[in-house]
C-alpha positions as CSV (number, residue, x, y, z in Angstrom):
1,X,-9.2,14.1,19.6
2,X,-10.0,14.9,16.2
3,X,-10.8,12.5,13.4
4,X,-11.3,13.8,9.8
5,X,-12.0,11.1,7.2
6,X,-11.6,12.2,3.6
7,X,-14.5,10.6,1.6
8,X,-13.7,11.8,-1.6
9,X,-9.8,10.9,-2.1
10,X,-7.8,8.0,-1.2
11,X,-6.0,9.4,1.9
12,X,-7.6,8.8,5.4
13,X,-6.7,10.0,8.5
14,X,-5.3,7.8,11.2
15,X,-7.3,7.7,14.2
16,X,-6.1,8.4,17.6
17,X,-7.3,6.8,20.7
18,X,-7.7,8.3,24.0
19,X,-4.3,8.0,25.0
20,X,-3.7,11.6,24.7
21,X,-6.6,12.7,26.8
22,X,-6.1,13.2,30.7
23,X,-8.8,12.6,33.0
24,X,-8.9,14.3,36.3
25,X,-11.4,15.2,38.8
26,X,-12.8,18.6,38.6
27,X,-10.9,21.3,40.7
28,X,-12.2,24.7,42.0
29,X,-9.6,27.4,40.9
30,X,-8.4,29.8,43.7
31,X,-10.4,33.1,44.0
32,X,-8.1,35.1,42.0
33,X,-7.3,32.5,39.4
34,X,-8.9,33.6,36.0
35,X,-11.7,31.0,34.9
36,X,-10.5,28.0,32.6
37,X,-12.4,25.9,30.1
38,X,-12.6,22.4,30.5
39,X,-13.4,19.2,28.7
40,X,-14.9,16.2,29.6
41,X,-14.7,12.9,27.6
42,X,-17.7,10.5,27.8
43,X,-17.5,6.7,28.2
44,X,-19.1,6.3,24.9
45,X,-16.7,8.5,23.3
46,X,-13.7,6.7,24.6
47,X,-15.3,3.4,23.5
48,X,-15.7,4.8,20.0
49,X,-12.0,5.9,19.9
50,X,-11.0,2.5,21.0
51,X,-13.1,1.2,18.0
52,X,-11.5,3.6,15.6
53,X,-8.1,2.8,16.8
54,X,-8.8,-0.9,16.1
55,X,-9.9,-0.6,12.7
56,X,-6.8,0.1,10.8
57,X,-7.2,-3.0,8.9
58,X,-10.8,-1.6,7.6
59,X,-9.1,1.3,6.3
60,X,-6.5,-0.9,4.5
61,X,-9.4,-3.2,3.1
62,X,-11.3,0.3,1.8
63,X,-8.2,1.4,0.1
64,X,-7.7,-2.0,-1.7
65,X,-11.3,-1.9,-2.6
66,X,-10.9,1.6,-4.2
67,X,-7.8,0.6,-6.1
68,X,-9.4,-2.4,-7.6
69,X,-12.4,-0.1,-8.7
70,X,-10.2,2.5,-9.9
71,X,-8.2,-0.5,-12.0
72,X,-11.6,-2.0,-13.4
73,X,-10.8,-5.1,-11.7
74,X,-13.6,-5.2,-8.6
75,X,-16.5,-6.3,-10.6
76,X,-15.9,-9.8,-11.7
77,X,-18.4,-12.5,-12.7
78,X,-18.1,-14.4,-9.4
79,X,-18.5,-11.4,-7.4
80,X,-21.8,-10.4,-9.4
81,X,-23.2,-13.7,-9.4
82,X,-22.8,-13.9,-5.5
83,X,-24.3,-10.8,-5.0
84,X,-27.2,-11.8,-6.9
85,X,-27.5,-14.9,-5.2
86,X,-27.4,-13.5,-1.8
87,X,-29.9,-10.9,-3.0
88,X,-32.3,-13.4,-4.2
89,X,-31.8,-15.3,-0.7
90,X,-32.9,-12.4,1.0
91,X,-35.9,-11.8,-1.2
92,X,-37.4,-15.1,-0.8
């Protein structure tokens, strides 16, 4: 599984879940067979893949925010006031 996220542009890769990965018990090749490479996917990697596959709504939200920033409509007085208010609450 490969996931490449384009941080500099508007396009993003669509993550793929572990559905294209097959698990099998390791087998011993016959003595005359050439050695083969194997790949084992950890349970942590599978959990991360599942999380990434479920995050398509986040990608849509990031793209919407990028568009608002590009259009100059993201920073509104209400948003700035809310941010300052939360910051002041955190500070004391």
